[in-house]
Each structure stands twice: as C-alpha cells, then as structure tokens.
Backbone atoms as SQL, in Angstrom:
CREATE TABLE atoms (id INTEGER PRIMARY KEY, chain TEXT, resi INTEGER, resn TEXT, atom TEXT, x REAL, y REAL, z REAL);
INSERT INTO atoms VALUES
  (1, 'A', 1, 'MET', 'N', 0.877, -1.523, 0.191),
  (2, 'A', 1, 'MET', 'CA', 0.071, 0.036, 0.137),
  (3, 'A', 1, 'MET', 'C', 0.810, 1.185, -0.035),
  (4, 'A', 2, 'LYS', 'N', 1.048, 2.016, -0.960),
  (5, 'A', 2, 'LYS', 'CA', 1.239, 3.389, -1.028),
  (6, 'A', 2, 'LYS', 'C', 1.063, 4.434, 0.243),
  (7, 'A', 3, 'PRO', 'N', 2.126, 4.702, 0.945),
  (8, 'A', 3, 'PRO', 'CA', 2.123, 5.707, 2.015),
  (9, 'A', 3, 'PRO', 'C', 0.971, 6.975, 1.576),
  (10, 'A', 4, 'THR', 'N', 0.003, 7.637, 1.670),
  (11, 'A', 4, 'THR', 'CA', -0.436, 8.848, 1.427),
  (12, 'A', 4, 'THR', 'C', 0.268, 10.076, 2.283),
  (13, 'A', 5, 'VAL', 'N', -0.284, 11.304, 1.950),
  (14, 'A', 5, 'VAL', 'CA', 0.035, 12.427, 2.429),
  (15, 'A', 5, 'VAL', 'C', -0.409, 12.232, 3.959),
  (16, 'A', 6, 'GLN', 'N', -2.021, 11.977, 3.874),
  (17, 'A', 6, 'GLN', 'CA', -2.900, 12.079, 5.590),
  (18, 'A', 6, 'GLN', 'C', -1.687, 11.002, 6.201),
  (19, 'A', 7, 'ASN', 'N', -1.135, 9.599, 5.779),
  (20, 'A', 7, 'ASN', 'CA', -0.519, 8.880, 6.734),
  (21, 'A', 7, 'ASN', 'C', 0.535, 9.640, 7.303),
  (22, 'A', 8, 'LYS', 'N', 0.978, 10.890, 6.486),
  (23, 'A', 8, 'LYS', 'CA', 2.166, 11.373, 7.243),
  (24, 'A', 8, 'LYS', 'C', 2.000, 12.645, 8.191),
  (25, 'A', 9, 'LEU', 'N', 0.689, 12.808, 8.437),
  (26, 'A', 9, 'LEU', 'CA', 0.182, 13.843, 9.111),
  (27, 'A', 9, 'LEU', 'C', -0.264, 13.431, 10.325),
  (28, 'A', 10, 'ILE', 'N', 0.500, 13.606, 11.557),
  (29, 'A', 10, 'ILE', 'CA', -0.517, 13.259, 12.699),
  (30, 'A', 10, 'ILE', 'C', -1.008, 14.774, 13.713),
  (31, 'A', 11, 'LEU', 'N', -2.704, 14.722, 13.171),
  (32, 'A', 11, 'LEU', 'CA', -2.778, 15.716, 14.528),
  (33, 'A', 11, 'LEU', 'C', -2.347, 15.364, 16.085),
  (34, 'A', 12, 'ILE', 'N', -1.634, 16.406, 16.451),
  (35, 'A', 12, 'ILE', 'CA', -1.950, 16.614, 18.029),
  (36, 'A', 12, 'ILE', 'C', -2.826, 17.418, 18.939),
  (37, 'A', 13, 'LYS', 'N', -3.805, 16.443, 19.221),
  (38, 'A', 13, 'LYS', 'CA', -4.314, 17.263, 20.261),
  (39, 'A', 13, 'LYS', 'C', -4.333, 17.735, 21.917),
  (40, 'A', 14, 'GLU', 'N', -3.285, 18.384, 21.635),
  (41, 'A', 14, 'GLU', 'CA', -2.979, 18.918, 22.925),
  (42, 'A', 14, 'GLU', 'C', -2.126, 20.078, 22.320),
  (43, 'A', 15, 'ASN', 'N', -3.744, 20.947, 23.652),
  (44, 'A', 15, 'ASN', 'CA', -2.692, 22.604, 23.274),
  (45, 'A', 15, 'ASN', 'C', -1.685, 23.252, 23.564),
  (46, 'A', 16, 'MET', 'N', -0.657, 23.586, 22.476),
  (47, 'A', 16, 'MET', 'CA', 0.557, 23.822, 22.962),
  (48, 'A', 16, 'MET', 'C', 1.364, 25.084, 21.935),
  (49, 'A', 17, 'THR', 'N', 1.692, 26.116, 23.082),
  (50, 'A', 17, 'THR', 'CA', 1.999, 27.282, 22.145),
  (51, 'A', 17, 'THR', 'C', 2.685, 26.440, 20.415),
  (52, 'A', 18, 'TRP', 'N', 2.990, 27.925, 19.791),
  (53, 'A', 18, 'TRP', 'CA', 3.742, 27.550, 18.335),
  (54, 'A', 18, 'TRP', 'C', 4.736, 26.907, 18.640),
  (55, 'A', 19, 'SER', 'N', 5.976, 27.478, 19.339),
  (56, 'A', 19, 'SER', 'CA', 7.250, 27.109, 20.019),
  (57, 'A', 19, 'SER', 'C', 7.503, 26.096, 20.592),
  (58, 'A', 20, 'GLU', 'N', 6.503, 25.294, 21.448),
  (59, 'A', 20, 'GLU', 'CA', 6.310, 24.387, 22.310),
  (60, 'A', 20, 'GLU', 'C', 6.070, 22.674, 21.323),
  (61, 'A', 21, 'ALA', 'N', 4.814, 23.850, 19.994),
  (62, 'A', 21, 'ALA', 'CA', 4.596, 22.415, 19.179),
  (63, 'A', 21, 'ALA', 'C', 5.674, 22.169, 18.211),
  (64, 'A', 22, 'VAL', 'N', 6.670, 23.132, 17.679),
  (65, 'A', 22, 'VAL', 'CA', 7.828, 22.776, 17.102),
  (66, 'A', 22, 'VAL', 'C', 8.403, 22.289, 17.683),
  (67, 'A', 23, 'ARG', 'N', 8.626, 22.395, 19.136),
  (68, 'A', 23, 'ARG', 'CA', 9.598, 20.837, 19.839),
  (69, 'A', 23, 'ARG', 'C', 9.125, 20.274, 19.971),
  (70, 'A', 24, 'TYR', 'N', 8.123, 20.409, 20.070),
  (71, 'A', 24, 'TYR', 'CA', 7.202, 18.582, 20.178),
  (72, 'A', 24, 'TYR', 'C', 7.508, 17.704, 19.188),
  (73, 'A', 25, 'CYS', 'N', 7.161, 18.358, 17.856),
  (74, 'A', 25, 'CYS', 'CA', 7.396, 17.564, 16.456),
  (75, 'A', 25, 'CYS', 'C', 8.741, 17.270, 16.504),
  (76, 'A', 26, 'ARG', 'N', 9.623, 18.179, 16.685),
  (77, 'A', 26, 'ARG', 'CA', 10.843, 17.477, 16.300),
  (78, 'A', 26, 'ARG', 'C', 11.243, 16.622, 17.145),
  (79, 'A', 27, 'GLN', 'N', 10.933, 16.757, 18.452),
  (80, 'A', 27, 'GLN', 'CA', 11.249, 15.115, 19.085),
  (81, 'A', 27, 'GLN', 'C', 10.701, 14.225, 18.806),
  (82, 'A', 28, 'ASN', 'N', 9.053, 14.428, 18.262),
  (83, 'A', 28, 'ASN', 'CA', 8.406, 12.758, 18.473),
  (84, 'A', 28, 'ASN', 'C', 8.396, 12.767, 16.410),
  (85, 'A', 29, 'HIS', 'N', 8.360, 13.729, 15.846),
  (86, 'A', 29, 'HIS', 'CA', 8.062, 12.944, 14.782),
  (87, 'A', 29, 'HIS', 'C', 9.056, 13.707, 13.767),
  (88, 'A', 30, 'VAL', 'N', 8.802, 14.803, 12.237),
  (89, 'A', 30, 'VAL', 'CA', 10.300, 15.408, 12.015),
  (90, 'A', 30, 'VAL', 'C', 10.078, 16.751, 12.359),
  (91, 'A', 31, 'GLU', 'N', 8.814, 17.188, 11.982),
  (92, 'A', 31, 'GLU', 'CA', 8.563, 18.875, 11.664),
  (93, 'A', 31, 'GLU', 'C', 6.829, 19.370, 11.889),
  (94, 'A', 32, 'LEU', 'N', 6.960, 20.093, 11.981),
  (95, 'A', 32, 'LEU', 'CA', 5.815, 21.046, 12.305),
  (96, 'A', 32, 'LEU', 'C', 5.197, 21.164, 10.778),
  (97, 'A', 33, 'VAL', 'N', 4.168, 20.854, 10.385),
  (98, 'A', 33, 'VAL', 'CA', 4.057, 21.033, 9.126),
  (99, 'A', 33, 'VAL', 'C', 3.497, 22.031, 8.788),
  (100, 'A', 34, 'SER', 'N', 4.271, 21.887, 6.714),
  (101, 'A', 34, 'SER', 'CA', 4.556, 22.718, 6.052),
  (102, 'A', 34, 'SER', 'C', 3.384, 22.598, 5.261),
  (103, 'A', 35, 'VAL', 'N', 2.887, 23.511, 4.281),
  (104, 'A', 35, 'VAL', 'CA', 1.557, 22.879, 2.999),
  (105, 'A', 35, 'VAL', 'C', 3.036, 23.069, 1.995),
  (106, 'A', 36, 'HIS', 'N', 3.318, 23.084, 1.167),
  (107, 'A', 36, 'HIS', 'CA', 4.013, 23.277, -0.813),
  (108, 'A', 36, 'HIS', 'C', 3.399, 22.889, -1.790),
  (109, 'A', 37, 'SER', 'N', 2.047, 22.330, -0.940),
  (110, 'A', 37, 'SER', 'CA', 0.928, 21.799, -2.491),
  (111, 'A', 37, 'SER', 'C', -0.196, 21.720, -2.088),
  (112, 'A', 38, 'GLU', 'N', -1.119, 21.888, -2.721),
  (113, 'A', 38, 'GLU', 'CA', -2.474, 21.429, -3.253),
  (114, 'A', 38, 'GLU', 'C', -2.645, 20.404, -2.245),
  (115, 'A', 39, 'GLU', 'N', -1.349, 18.845, -2.765),
  (116, 'A', 39, 'GLU', 'CA', -1.784, 17.766, -1.773),
  (117, 'A', 39, 'GLU', 'C', -1.998, 17.317, -0.688),
  (118, 'A', 40, 'ILE', 'N', -0.987, 18.446, -0.186),
  (119, 'A', 40, 'ILE', 'CA', -0.175, 18.383, 1.345),
  (120, 'A', 40, 'ILE', 'C', -1.761, 19.456, 1.866),
  (121, 'A', 41, 'GLN', 'N', -1.650, 20.395, 1.165),
  (122, 'A', 41, 'GLN', 'CA', -3.231, 21.030, 2.345),
  (123, 'A', 41, 'GLN', 'C', -4.634, 20.550, 2.002),
  (124, 'A', 42, 'ARG', 'N', -4.836, 19.330, 1.292),
  (125, 'A', 42, 'ARG', 'CA', -5.468, 18.400, 0.984),
  (126, 'A', 42, 'ARG', 'C', -5.784, 17.867, 2.362),
  (127, 'A', 43, 'GLY', 'N', -4.358, 16.994, 2.854),
  (128, 'A', 43, 'GLY', 'CA', -4.274, 16.303, 3.866),
  (129, 'A', 43, 'GLY', 'C', -4.148, 17.197, 5.113),
  (130, 'A', 44, 'VAL', 'N', -4.319, 18.120, 5.097),
  (131, 'A', 44, 'VAL', 'CA', -4.235, 19.194, 6.201),
  (132, 'A', 44, 'VAL', 'C', -5.409, 19.144, 6.827),
  (133, 'A', 45, 'MET', 'N', -6.423, 19.386, 5.758),
  (134, 'A', 45, 'MET', 'CA', -8.225, 19.876, 5.802),
  (135, 'A', 45, 'MET', 'C', -8.408, 18.591, 6.060),
  (136, 'A', 46, 'ASN', 'N', -7.806, 17.456, 5.631),
  (137, 'A', 46, 'ASN', 'CA', -8.536, 15.908, 6.269),
  (138, 'A', 46, 'ASN', 'C', -8.367, 16.298, 7.933),
  (139, 'A', 47, 'VAL', 'N', -6.866, 16.115, 8.547),
  (140, 'A', 47, 'VAL', 'CA', -6.648, 15.764, 9.496),
  (141, 'A', 47, 'VAL', 'C', -7.765, 17.220, 10.232),
  (142, 'A', 48, 'VAL', 'N', -7.519, 17.993, 10.037),
  (143, 'A', 48, 'VAL', 'CA', -8.000, 19.108, 10.861),
  (144, 'A', 48, 'VAL', 'C', -9.539, 18.706, 11.568),
  (145, 'A', 49, 'LYS', 'N', -10.105, 18.138, 10.483),
  (146, 'A', 49, 'LYS', 'CA', -11.641, 18.423, 11.055),
  (147, 'A', 49, 'LYS', 'C', -11.111, 17.403, 12.402),
  (148, 'A', 50, 'ARG', 'N', -10.586, 16.798, 13.119),
  (149, 'A', 50, 'ARG', 'CA', -10.808, 15.803, 14.289),
  (150, 'A', 50, 'ARG', 'C', -10.304, 17.225, 15.132),
  (151, 'A', 51, 'ALA', 'N', -9.728, 18.400, 14.896),
  (152, 'A', 51, 'ALA', 'CA', -9.593, 18.918, 16.007),
  (153, 'A', 51, 'ALA', 'C', -10.254, 19.607, 17.116),
  (154, 'A', 52, 'SER', 'N', -9.562, 19.851, 18.438),
  (155, 'A', 52, 'SER', 'CA', -10.418, 20.298, 19.460),
  (156, 'A', 52, 'SER', 'C', -10.400, 21.697, 19.648),
  (157, 'A', 53, 'THR', 'N', -9.779, 22.329, 18.775),
  (158, 'A', 53, 'THR', 'CA', -9.686, 23.693, 18.534),
  (159, 'A', 53, 'THR', 'C', -10.070, 24.689, 17.585),
  (160, 'A', 54, 'ALA', 'N', -10.435, 26.006, 17.731),
  (161, 'A', 54, 'ALA', 'CA', -10.756, 26.473, 16.561),
  (162, 'A', 54, 'ALA', 'C', -9.686, 26.637, 15.141),
  (163, 'A', 55, 'ALA', 'N', -8.219, 26.774, 15.459),
  (164, 'A', 55, 'ALA', 'CA', -7.534, 26.839, 14.988),
  (165, 'A', 55, 'ALA', 'C', -6.627, 25.751, 15.074),
  (166, 'A', 56, 'VAL', 'N', -5.122, 25.482, 14.466),
  (167, 'A', 56, 'VAL', 'CA', -4.372, 24.256, 14.223),
  (168, 'A', 56, 'VAL', 'C', -3.354, 25.156, 13.951),
  (169, 'A', 57, 'TRP', 'N', -1.944, 25.128, 14.902),
  (170, 'A', 57, 'TRP', 'CA', -0.587, 25.694, 14.414),
  (171, 'A', 57, 'TRP', 'C', -0.414, 25.208, 13.082),
  (172, 'A', 58, 'LEU', 'N', 0.225, 25.756, 12.247),
  (173, 'A', 58, 'LEU', 'CA', 1.060, 25.032, 10.390),
  (174, 'A', 58, 'LEU', 'C', 2.559, 25.535, 11.126),
  (175, 'A', 59, 'GLY', 'N', 3.054, 24.994, 10.703),
  (176, 'A', 59, 'GLY', 'CA', 4.567, 25.389, 10.399),
  (177, 'A', 59, 'GLY', 'C', 4.835, 26.217, 9.969),
  (178, 'A', 60, 'LEU', 'N', 4.592, 27.649, 10.075),
  (179, 'A', 60, 'LEU', 'CA', 4.105, 28.936, 9.377),
  (180, 'A', 60, 'LEU', 'C', 4.663, 29.983, 10.353),
  (181, 'A', 61, 'HIS', 'N', 6.309, 30.344, 9.770),
  (182, 'A', 61, 'HIS', 'CA', 5.761, 31.812, 10.557),
  (183, 'A', 61, 'HIS', 'C', 6.546, 33.415, 10.071),
  (184, 'A', 62, 'ASN', 'N', 6.640, 34.671, 10.717),
  (185, 'A', 62, 'ASN', 'CA', 6.132, 35.858, 10.516),
  (186, 'A', 62, 'ASN', 'C', 7.675, 36.133, 10.127),
  (187, 'A', 63, 'TYR', 'N', 8.307, 36.494, 9.218),
  (188, 'A', 63, 'TYR', 'CA', 9.802, 36.723, 9.142),
  (189, 'A', 63, 'TYR', 'C', 9.836, 38.235, 8.859),
  (190, 'A', 64, 'CYS', 'N', 9.473, 38.833, 10.582),
  (191, 'A', 64, 'CYS', 'CA', 9.250, 40.414, 10.342),
  (192, 'A', 64, 'CYS', 'C', 9.735, 41.500, 9.759),
  (193, 'A', 65, 'ILE', 'N', 11.025, 41.031, 9.521),
  (194, 'A', 65, 'ILE', 'CA', 12.543, 42.120, 9.139),
  (195, 'A', 65, 'ILE', 'C', 12.360, 42.299, 7.460),
  (196, 'A', 66, 'MET', 'N', 11.445, 41.160, 6.684),
  (197, 'A', 66, 'MET', 'CA', 11.869, 41.535, 5.617),
  (198, 'A', 66, 'MET', 'C', 9.954, 41.149, 5.457),
  (199, 'A', 67, 'ASN', 'N', 9.164, 41.150, 6.320),
  (200, 'A', 67, 'ASN', 'CA', 7.425, 41.128, 5.832),
  (201, 'A', 67, 'ASN', 'C', 7.272, 40.036, 5.573),
  (202, 'A', 68, 'MET', 'N', 7.912, 38.629, 5.650),
  (203, 'A', 68, 'MET', 'CA', 7.082, 37.721, 4.672),
  (204, 'A', 68, 'MET', 'C', 7.320, 37.113, 5.596),
  (205, 'A', 69, 'TRP', 'N', 6.462, 35.440, 4.886),
  (206, 'A', 69, 'TRP', 'CA', 5.835, 34.315, 5.638),
  (207, 'A', 69, 'TRP', 'C', 7.143, 33.663, 4.606),
  (208, 'A', 70, 'LEU', 'N', 7.172, 32.394, 6.150),
  (209, 'A', 70, 'LEU', 'CA', 7.904, 31.193, 5.263),
  (210, 'A', 70, 'LEU', 'C', 8.043, 30.169, 6.881),
  (211, 'A', 71, 'TRP', 'N', 8.343, 28.827, 5.587),
  (212, 'A', 71, 'TRP', 'CA', 7.982, 27.998, 6.372),
  (213, 'A', 71, 'TRP', 'C', 9.245, 27.128, 7.797),
  (214, 'A', 72, 'VAL', 'N', 8.373, 26.339, 8.659),
  (215, 'A', 72, 'VAL', 'CA', 10.294, 26.412, 9.746),
  (216, 'A', 72, 'VAL', 'C', 11.082, 25.630, 8.787),
  (217, 'A', 73, 'SER', 'N', 11.135, 25.104, 7.608),
  (218, 'A', 73, 'SER', 'CA', 12.072, 24.265, 6.739),
  (219, 'A', 73, 'SER', 'C', 12.974, 25.420, 5.979),
  (220, 'A', 74, 'GLY', 'N', 12.532, 26.863, 6.664),
  (221, 'A', 74, 'GLY', 'CA', 13.443, 27.719, 5.907),
  (222, 'A', 74, 'GLY', 'C', 12.627, 28.424, 4.377),
  (223, 'A', 75, 'GLU', 'N', 11.777, 27.620, 3.614),
  (224, 'A', 75, 'GLU', 'CA', 11.326, 27.621, 2.670),
  (225, 'A', 75, 'GLU', 'C', 10.434, 29.181, 2.226),
  (226, 'A', 76, 'ILE', 'N', 9.889, 29.960, 1.415),
  (227, 'A', 76, 'ILE', 'CA', 9.298, 31.131, 1.330),
  (228, 'A', 76, 'ILE', 'C', 7.987, 30.475, 0.865),
  (229, 'A', 77, 'VAL', 'N', 7.017, 31.323, 1.281),
  (230, 'A', 77, 'VAL', 'CA', 5.746, 30.654, 1.167),
  (231, 'A', 77, 'VAL', 'C', 4.966, 30.829, -0.054),
  (232, 'A', 78, 'CYS', 'N', 5.351, 29.860, -1.085),
  (233, 'A', 78, 'CYS', 'CA', 4.800, 29.915, -2.201),
  (234, 'A', 78, 'CYS', 'C', 3.491, 29.859, -2.758),
  (235, 'A', 79, 'TYR', 'N', 2.958, 28.183, -2.086),
  (236, 'A', 79, 'TYR', 'CA', 1.070, 27.920, -2.045),
  (237, 'A', 79, 'TYR', 'C', 0.874, 28.449, -0.959),
  (238, 'A', 80, 'HIS', 'N', -0.508, 29.520, -0.989),
  (239, 'A', 80, 'HIS', 'CA', -1.198, 29.734, 0.374),
  (240, 'A', 80, 'HIS', 'C', -2.550, 29.675, -0.183),
  (241, 'A', 81, 'ASN', 'N', -3.005, 30.009, 1.404),
  (242, 'A', 81, 'ASN', 'CA', -4.495, 30.047, 1.915),
  (243, 'A', 81, 'ASN', 'C', -4.672, 30.269, 2.259),
  (244, 'A', 82, 'TRP', 'N', -4.818, 31.725, 2.474),
  (245, 'A', 82, 'TRP', 'CA', -4.810, 33.044, 3.864),
  (246, 'A', 82, 'TRP', 'C', -6.257, 32.899, 3.437),
  (247, 'A', 83, 'ALA', 'N', -7.142, 33.477, 4.724),
  (248, 'A', 83, 'ALA', 'CA', -8.164, 33.572, 4.906),
  (249, 'A', 83, 'ALA', 'C', -8.280, 35.196, 4.815),
  (250, 'A', 84, 'PRO', 'N', -9.478, 36.129, 4.315),
  (251, 'A', 84, 'PRO', 'CA', -8.822, 37.731, 3.528),
  (252, 'A', 84, 'PRO', 'C', -8.534, 38.215, 5.101),
  (253, 'A', 85, 'GLY', 'N', -8.011, 39.280, 4.826),
  (254, 'A', 85, 'GLY', 'CA', -6.953, 40.080, 5.587),
  (255, 'A', 85, 'GLY', 'C', -6.049, 39.083, 6.254),
  (256, 'A', 86, 'ASN', 'N', -5.520, 38.134, 6.214),
  (257, 'A', 86, 'ASN', 'CA', -4.529, 37.351, 6.737),
  (258, 'A', 86, 'ASN', 'C', -3.761, 37.067, 5.740),
  (259, 'A', 87, 'GLY', 'N', -2.018, 37.385, 6.600),
  (260, 'A', 87, 'GLY', 'CA', -1.317, 37.086, 5.815),
  (261, 'A', 87, 'GLY', 'C', -0.743, 37.782, 4.670),
  (262, 'A', 88, 'THR', 'N', -1.571, 38.599, 4.287),
  (263, 'A', 88, 'THR', 'CA', -1.091, 39.810, 2.741),
  (264, 'A', 88, 'THR', 'C', -0.485, 41.189, 3.303),
  (265, 'A', 89, 'THR', 'N', -1.381, 41.123, 4.333),
  (266, 'A', 89, 'THR', 'CA', -0.608, 42.437, 4.688),
  (267, 'A', 89, 'THR', 'C', 0.577, 42.555, 5.817),
  (268, 'A', 90, 'PRO', 'N', 1.047, 44.042, 6.098),
  (269, 'A', 90, 'PRO', 'CA', 2.535, 43.903, 6.526),
  (270, 'A', 90, 'PRO', 'C', 1.622, 43.373, 8.284),
  (271, 'A', 91, 'GLU', 'N', 2.946, 42.140, 9.394),
  (272, 'A', 91, 'GLU', 'CA', 1.906, 42.384, 10.435),
  (273, 'A', 91, 'GLU', 'C', 2.680, 43.137, 11.403),
  (274, 'A', 92, 'ASN', 'N', 1.948, 43.597, 12.746),
  (275, 'A', 92, 'ASN', 'CA', 2.136, 44.475, 13.381),
  (276, 'A', 92, 'ASN', 'C', 3.540, 43.879, 14.293),
  (277, 'A', 93, 'CYS', 'N', 4.766, 44.003, 14.166),
  (278, 'A', 93, 'CYS', 'CA', 5.537, 42.974, 15.058),
  (279, 'A', 93, 'CYS', 'C', 6.840, 43.504, 16.087),
  (280, 'A', 94, 'SER', 'N', 5.861, 44.623, 16.102),
  (281, 'A', 94, 'SER', 'CA', 6.253, 45.289, 18.096),
  (282, 'A', 94, 'SER', 'C', 5.616, 44.985, 18.606),
  (283, 'A', 95, 'PHE', 'N', 4.885, 44.550, 18.898),
  (284, 'A', 95, 'PHE', 'CA', 3.865, 43.490, 19.967),
  (285, 'A', 95, 'PHE', 'C', 4.349, 41.974, 19.844),
  (286, 'A', 96, 'GLU', 'N', 3.613, 41.454, 19.026),
  (287, 'A', 96, 'GLU', 'CA', 3.804, 39.843, 19.286),
  (288, 'A', 96, 'GLU', 'C', 4.477, 38.812, 18.005),
  (289, 'A', 97, 'ASN', 'N', 5.193, 38.529, 18.101),
  (290, 'A', 97, 'ASN', 'CA', 5.683, 37.794, 17.105),
  (291, 'A', 97, 'ASN', 'C', 3.974, 36.469, 16.414),
  (292, 'A', 98, 'ARG', 'N', 4.239, 36.790, 14.984),
  (293, 'A', 98, 'ARG', 'CA', 3.041, 35.959, 14.550),
  (294, 'A', 98, 'ARG', 'C', 3.574, 34.538, 13.697),
  (295, 'A', 99, 'LYS', 'N', 2.191, 33.680, 14.533),
  (296, 'A', 99, 'LYS', 'CA', 2.538, 32.405, 13.460),
  (297, 'A', 99, 'LYS', 'C', 1.505, 32.368, 12.836),
  (298, 'A', 100, 'GLY', 'N', 1.215, 31.388, 11.818),
  (299, 'A', 100, 'GLY', 'CA', 0.561, 31.045, 10.864),
  (300, 'A', 100, 'GLY', 'C', -0.186, 29.850, 11.665),
  (301, 'A', 101, 'ALA', 'N', -1.490, 29.441, 11.924),
  (302, 'A', 101, 'ALA', 'CA', -2.586, 28.704, 11.792),
  (303, 'A', 101, 'ALA', 'C', -3.557, 28.160, 10.681),
  (304, 'A', 102, 'VAL', 'N', -4.322, 27.061, 10.754),
  (305, 'A', 102, 'VAL', 'CA', -4.756, 26.544, 9.534),
  (306, 'A', 102, 'VAL', 'C', -6.590, 26.701, 10.428),
  (307, 'A', 103, 'GLN', 'N', -7.684, 27.437, 10.214),
  (308, 'A', 103, 'GLN', 'CA', -9.047, 27.481, 11.009),
  (309, 'A', 103, 'GLN', 'C', -9.246, 26.105, 10.796),
  (310, 'A', 104, 'SER', 'N', -9.848, 25.474, 12.196),
  (311, 'A', 104, 'SER', 'CA', -10.389, 23.918, 11.679),
  (312, 'A', 104, 'SER', 'C', -11.616, 24.084, 10.940),
  (313, 'A', 105, 'GLY', 'N', -12.503, 24.825, 10.999),
  (314, 'A', 105, 'GLY', 'CA', -14.307, 24.912, 9.774),
  (315, 'A', 105, 'GLY', 'C', -13.860, 25.474, 8.807),
  (316, 'A', 106, 'ASP', 'N', -13.402, 26.122, 8.170),
  (317, 'A', 106, 'ASP', 'CA', -13.372, 26.923, 7.008),
  (318, 'A', 106, 'ASP', 'C', -11.939, 26.130, 6.161),
  (319, 'A', 107, 'GLN', 'N', -10.725, 26.146, 6.506),
  (320, 'A', 107, 'GLN', 'CA', -9.268, 25.333, 6.996),
  (321, 'A', 107, 'GLN', 'C', -8.349, 26.093, 6.028),
  (322, 'A', 108, 'ARG', 'N', -8.871, 27.915, 5.877),
  (323, 'A', 108, 'ARG', 'CA', -8.139, 28.828, 5.839),
  (324, 'A', 108, 'ARG', 'C', -6.961, 29.499, 6.952),
  (325, 'A', 109, 'TRP', 'N', -5.764, 30.092, 6.138),
  (326, 'A', 109, 'TRP', 'CA', -4.874, 30.371, 6.832),
  (327, 'A', 109, 'TRP', 'C', -4.870, 31.172, 7.660),
  (328, 'A', 110, 'ILE', 'N', -4.559, 31.626, 9.196),
  (329, 'A', 110, 'ILE', 'CA', -4.777, 33.154, 9.750),
  (330, 'A', 110, 'ILE', 'C', -3.464, 32.962, 10.834),
  (331, 'A', 111, 'SER', 'N', -3.512, 34.006, 10.830),
  (332, 'A', 111, 'SER', 'CA', -2.085, 35.140, 11.685),
  (333, 'A', 111, 'SER', 'C', -2.311, 34.929, 12.785),
  (334, 'A', 112, 'LEU', 'N', -1.664, 34.491, 13.830),
  (335, 'A', 112, 'LEU', 'CA', -1.957, 34.542, 15.513),
  (336, 'A', 112, 'LEU', 'C', -0.947, 34.900, 16.301),
  (337, 'A', 113, 'PRO', 'N', -1.095, 35.573, 17.493),
  (338, 'A', 113, 'PRO', 'CA', -0.074, 35.529, 18.248),
  (339, 'A', 113, 'PRO', 'C', 0.727, 33.590, 18.442),
  (340, 'A', 114, 'GLU', 'N', 2.239, 33.999, 18.659),
  (341, 'A', 114, 'GLU', 'CA', 2.482, 33.181, 18.568),
  (342, 'A', 114, 'GLU', 'C', 2.024, 32.277, 20.336),
  (343, 'A', 115, 'SER', 'N', 1.597, 32.667, 21.125),
  (344, 'A', 115, 'SER', 'CA', 1.368, 32.572, 22.447),
  (345, 'A', 115, 'SER', 'C', -0.171, 31.621, 22.486),
  (346, 'A', 116, 'HIS', 'N', 0.050, 31.766, 21.700),
  (347, 'A', 116, 'HIS', 'CA', -1.916, 30.898, 21.571),
  (348, 'A', 116, 'HIS', 'C', -1.745, 29.754, 21.710),
  (349, 'A', 117, 'LYS', 'N', -2.174, 28.920, 22.474),
  (350, 'A', 117, 'LYS', 'CA', -2.306, 27.733, 22.637),
  (351, 'A', 117, 'LYS', 'C', -3.337, 26.781, 21.960),
  (352, 'A', 118, 'LEU', 'N', -2.881, 25.746, 20.872),
  (353, 'A', 118, 'LEU', 'CA', -3.464, 25.289, 20.315),
  (354, 'A', 118, 'LEU', 'C', -3.302, 23.613, 19.590),
  (355, 'A', 119, 'ASN', 'N', -4.170, 22.998, 18.778),
  (356, 'A', 119, 'ASN', 'CA', -3.597, 21.457, 18.738),
  (357, 'A', 119, 'ASN', 'C', -2.486, 22.638, 17.359),
  (358, 'A', 120, 'PHE', 'N', -2.090, 20.667, 16.831),
  (359, 'A', 120, 'PHE', 'CA', -1.379, 21.471, 15.931),
  (360, 'A', 120, 'PHE', 'C', -0.787, 19.510, 15.152),
  (361, 'A', 121, 'ILE', 'N', -0.356, 20.086, 13.725),
  (362, 'A', 121, 'ILE', 'CA', -0.083, 19.076, 12.945),
  (363, 'A', 121, 'ILE', 'C', 1.463, 18.776, 12.737),
  (364, 'A', 122, 'CYS', 'N', 2.099, 17.591, 12.679),
  (365, 'A', 122, 'CYS', 'CA', 3.249, 17.174, 12.357),
  (366, 'A', 122, 'CYS', 'C', 3.109, 16.489, 11.993),
  (367, 'A', 123, 'SER', 'N', 4.420, 16.432, 10.925),
  (368, 'A', 123, 'SER', 'CA', 4.307, 15.953, 9.378),
  (369, 'A', 123, 'SER', 'C', 5.537, 14.690, 9.809),
  (370, 'A', 124, 'ARG', 'N', 5.608, 13.425, 8.968),
  (371, 'A', 124, 'ARG', 'CA', 6.713, 12.127, 9.145),
  (372, 'A', 124, 'ARG', 'C', 7.395, 12.324, 8.191),
  (373, 'A', 125, 'TYR', 'N', 7.765, 13.448, 7.164),
  (374, 'A', 125, 'TYR', 'CA', 8.797, 13.837, 6.259),
  (375, 'A', 125, 'TYR', 'C', 8.720, 14.984, 6.350);
C-alpha cells in the first residue's frame, strides 16, 4: 500500500504554543507541517477536522524584518490559502511574534500570536 500524505500527517490534540509545538514535533516526529502543495493542503484539511481547537498550528512564521512568511524548513511560502485580511498585509511586529494556523472550520490560514495554545499537525517527512 502506497503511503498517502494523510498517513504522514499527525494531529496532536494537545494545546501548545507555536514554539512548544515545533519542539514537540521535532522530538517525536519530524517537523511542524509545511504546506508546499495542494496535495498537502488537502491532507491538512482532512486531519484538521478532528481538532479540538478552532485553529491548528502550521509550521508557518512571519519573518518581520523582511515582512514575509516562511515555513520552519526555511522555504518561502509559495502555495498559500490565507483567509481574507491574513498574511497579506504587514504584521505589527512590535508587539508579538505572529505565526500561521489553519482554521478548523473553513480550513483557511490565519495569523495569530505565537502564545496562543492550539492543537497542531506534525509531519513524518
């Protein structure tokens, strides 16, 4: 049986900050999920339906100095699925570090302060 994207994504139903989620995924799996394609986004959409929080952390962070979003792998965000008003306007970087999450309902990406405690998705590749 060929492994599917969905088999490589693990929803962790524990509420953690973004930094705690990154650490957890790196210690127990491979990495907080990066969405590089529509195929991975579809996998995320299937997994996120089982979340116990309104949004779920992705491996997405705002690199304020350059006003750009990056994946934890260091790659620039090319494929994107932002909710209106999120991710496209300059973030207010003076207050809190912003990270990317996916909404459990409409599966659109949103920008949140990294101190929020959410479920998260680890990837195994």
